[in-house]
N, C-alpha and C positions, 0 to 999 in steps of 0.2 A: 485161290482165296476161299476160305471156308468161314461161314458166319453161323453162329449158334443163336437161335431166336427163341425167346420166351413166347410160347404160342398158346393163346387162349382159345383159338378157334373162332373168334369174333371177326367182325369186318376189318378192323384196322390191321390185325396181325395176319389175317389171311391175304389181304392185299399186299402186306409187307413182304411175304414170301416171294411173290413174283417180282415186286419192285426191287428188292435186294438182289435177286438173281439177275435181273436185267440191268440195273444201275451199276453194279459192281462186278458183273460177270462172275458171280460167286456161286459156290455150292451152299445151299441153305439147309441147315439141320434144325428141325423144330423140336421144342421141348415143352410138353404139357405137364404141369404139376398138379396132381390131384390133392387139393386141400379141402375137399368136401363139397365142391360145387356139384350141382345136380345136372351134369352134362353127359351126353352120349360120347364117350371117349373113342369109341370105334369110328363114329362118324367124323369126329374131329381129326383122327388120324387119316382117314380117307380124304378129307378136305385138304389137309396139309400136302399130301402127295399130288393131288390134282393141281394144287396151286404151284407146285414145283419143288417141294422139299425132296432132298436126296435120301434123308433118313429122318425118322421120327422116334422120339423117346417119350414114354409115359412114365412118370415118377409118382409112386403112391406115397404121399407125405402126410396123409390124414392124421395118423397117430402122433407123428412128430409135431404137427401143427397144434393138435389138441393139447398135448402134454407140455410142450416147451413154449408155446406162444399163447394159446387161448387161456389155459389155466394160470399162466403167469399174469395174464390180464385180470383174472379174478383175484389173485393174491394181492395185486397192486391197485385194485378197484379202478381199473383203467377206463376212464370216461373222459374223452377229450371235450373240453369246455362243458364238463359236467353231464354230457348227454350221450356222446358217441362212443360205443365200446370198441372202436379201433379195428373193426373186422378186416377191412382192406389193408389198412396200414400194417397190421401184424403179419399178413400173408406175404407181402412184397419181399421182405428180406429173405424169407425162406425160399421163395420161388427163385430169387436171384442166386441164392446159394446153390440150388440144384442146377441152374443154368451154368454156373461156373464149373461144377463137377463134370458136367457133360462136355463143356468146352475143353477142359484139361484132358478128358478121355479122347476127344476128337483131335487133340493136338493143335488147337487154335486159340488165339487170344482176342478174336473178333466176336463180340457178343452184341445182341440187339434186343430191343423191347418195343412194345407198341404204344408207349406213353406219349401224350401230346405235350406241347410247351406250356399249356395252361394248367396242367394238372399237378397234383402232389406226387403222383406215382413216379414221375421222372426223377424226382429227388430221391425217393426211396430206392429205386432200382439203381440209379447211377452211383449213389454213395456206397451201397452194399457191394456192387460189382467192383468199384474202385478199391474198396477195403480188402476184398478177398482175392483180387488179382491185380497186382500193382501195374502190370503192363497191359491191362485190358483196353481194347479199342472198342469204344461203345458207339453204337449206331442206333439212333431213334428215328426211323423213317418218318413218323408222323410229325416230327419237329422240322423235317427237311422239306418234304413235299408240300406243295401249295394246294392240295386237294381238300375240298369240303367233303362232308359225308356223302352228299349226292354225287360228287365227282368220283369218290371211291367206289360207290355202287356201280356207276357207269363203267369205270375202269375194270372192275371185276367181271361185268357182263361182256365187255369187249374181249377179255382174255379167256372167257369161258370158265371162270373160277366160281365155284359154288359158295354162297354166303348164307349166313343165318338171317333170312328175311323176317322170321317171326319176331325178332327182337329189335327191328329197325326203329320202332317208335321211341323206345327208351334205351339208354345205355346202361347195361346191367353188369355189375360185378358181384360174384357170389362165392362164398366159401362156407365152411362148417360154422363159422362164428357170426355170419351175417350176410345180408344182401343189400347192396347199395344201388340206388336208382337215380339216374340223371337224365336230362334231355327233355325235349318237347316242351309242354307248358310248365313243367316243374321248374324250369329256369326262372320263372317269374315268381318271386317270393310272396306276392300278394294273392296268387291264385291257389285255391285249395287243390291239394294233390288228388288227382282222379283215382277212383277205386281200382281201375284196371292196371294201375302201376304196381299193385301189391299182389303177392302170391303166397307168402308164408303166413301172413296175419289176416287172412280172410276168414271171418267168423263162420265156423261150420258146426259148432256146438254151443248151446246156451246154458249148460249146467255149470255149477261151481266146481272148479278143479282145486282140490287141496293136495298139497305136496309137502313132504317132510324131507328136507335136504340135509344130508350129514356131511360135515367137513372134517378132514384130518390135516392138521398143520396148514390150514387155509385152503386146502384143495377139496373140491366136491368129490365124494366117493360113492355115496348111496342116494337113491331116491326111493322114498317110502320103504326103507329097510332093505332094498335090493342093491347089492353091490354090482356096479356095472363097469364095463370097459369105457375108457374115456370118450371115444368116438360115439359109442352107443348112448352114453349118458347125455351128451350134447344133442345128438340127433333126436332122442326121445323127447327131450324138453322142447326143442324147436317145434316138433310136431304137435305135442299135447297143448303147449301154451299158445302156440300160433293159432291153433284151431279155435281158441276162445277170442282171438283178435288182439291179444296183448303183444307188444314188442316193437311198436313203431316209434321212430325218431324222425323229427322234422325240425330243422333249425337253420339259421343263417350262419354259416361256418367261416371262420377266419382261416383261409388257406395259407400254406407256406409261401406260395408264389406271389403274394402281395395284394390279394383282393378277397372280398367276401363272396361266398357262393351258397346258394340254397341247396341243401343236402337232405336226402331222404334215405332212411335205412329201415330194414327189418332185422331185428335181433332178439327174438323171444328168449332163447336160452341164455344168451350173454347178459341181457339186462337183468333177468331173474337171478342168475347166479351172482352177479356183482352186487345187486341190492341185498341179497341174502347174506353174502359174505361180509359186506360192510356192516350189516346189523350185528352179526356175530362178533365181528372184530370190536365193535363198540361195546359189546357186552363184556368182553374179556380184558381189553387193554385198559391201563390206567388213563386218566384224563391227559397226562402229559404225553404218554405214548400215542394216544389217539390223535392228538393235535399234531404231533410230529409226523405220524403216518399220513394224515390228510395232506400235509405239505409235500411229502415225497411222492405220494400218489399223483398229485397234480403235475409235478415236475416230470415224473416217469411218463405220464400220458402225453405230455408235450413233446418229449424226446422221441417217443415212438411215432407220434403223428407226423413229426417233422422229418422223418426219415433217418433218425440218428440211433437206430437199433444197435449199431456197433460202437456207439460212443461209450468210452470207458465209464463215464458217470452212470450210465444205465445199469451197468453191472454192479457198481457200488450200491445203487438203490435196490437192486435185486437182492443183494446180500443182506441189506437192512430189512427188506421185506421178509426174507426167509427167517431171520432171527425173530421178528415180531410175530410171524405166523406160527411159530413153534407152539404157541398157546391157543391158537384159534381152532379148537376142536369142539365139536358139538353139533346140535341140530337146530335148524330154523324151519318153522312151519309157515308156509305161504298159501294164499288163496288167490286164484285167478278167476275173474268173472267180468264179463262185459268190457273187454279191452282195458281192464285195470288189474293191478296186482297189489296186494297188501300183505304185510307181515302179520301173522297171527300170534306168534310166540317164538321163544328161543330158549335154549338151555346149553350149559357148558360146565364141565367139571372144573374149569379154570376161571369161572366168573367170580369176581369179588363181591357180587351183589349179595346182600344179607337182609332177609326179611326181618330178622330180629332187630336190626338197626333201622331199616327204612320204613317199617310199617307204622302207620298213624294210629293203629288200634292198640298195639301192645309193644311197639318198638322202643328202642333206647331213646331217651330224651336228655339233652344236655340241660344243666341247671340254668336258671336265669343269669346267674353270674358268669358262667362259662359262655353262654350265647352272647352277652353284652361284650365280654372281653374279646371274643373272636371277631365280632363285627367291627369293633373299634380298631383293632390291629389290622384287620383286612382292608379297611378303607382309609388307613392313615396316610398312605402316599397321596391319594386323591384329595383328601381334606387339606393336608398341609400345602400341597401345590396350589390349590384353589385360593387358600388364604394368602399365600405369597403373591399371587397374581392380581387378586381382586380386593384383598383386604378384608 
């Protein structure tokens, strides 16, 4: 029996290698997928072999993650419950896809991941694995064993398995698009998140950062006039914006699995790009297009968060987003200072804004008769309904 495990190098998946090997008398093949997390992949590979893996794969998926997932999030203004830019949720289907590719190469349909029965990730992994491999046999050790985190640490020490002790206080998930933080006192929504939980958004500079971000068809392509590779663009914004302290998200999140959870994220580049894109979109689209886009953005975010990346409706929404983003070309100027970001200005060749019409100094003015007629017709539905109901 051979099991292919999605391997992050953390406590759960490291213990899972030995547990799978002993529980199922199986060969365990570990797969680490690089989606931009700041990990030492050489150490992760060494840890996998010490834990008992027979083979280890490292898949570089940074560019694919940036172009097909993160930038899609920008185009769809993806913010779950209006705040969370879906960093972990976006990475899971891509990681699952790479695990399936390795499983097929290894000639097995047994696949495993480290998600617990309380988390959303189990839904994201399972649904993607089931969709991409119909006969997949999915094993989630952390849903089966009865070990607490302390029990896992004890198990690892007993087996001589090296673990990442430096991150034992908090449970961290990280990729190019964001960093999620859970555990310890963070679980209490009434307690302020300690500063030691943050890494990306620790203020190191106190100057004002001004950026001009250029979009083509809804996709960010330049920063301050410099065209950059997708991964480089996101990485640069994470570094420069995070150094000013902007990019934190803290909220009580409605999980897929039926309860609320206090969630904390760091996503400097993601939040900045989504806010800037949404502003440019509003500049370009008609009021009806803009309202329609807001509706499908919300639905798209819900689908991604709930693990339904391969839901056909998500692809339909993507097509609608592509069509509307055809016209979202232009520049957005932003300023970051003191953990805050604001829009300074925007411009687009496709903006229907007209100063000749909107200016109060010398713009076009409708006549009194035109204004009265418009107001009467505009409000007629409401006026007639009120009269019919209240007399």
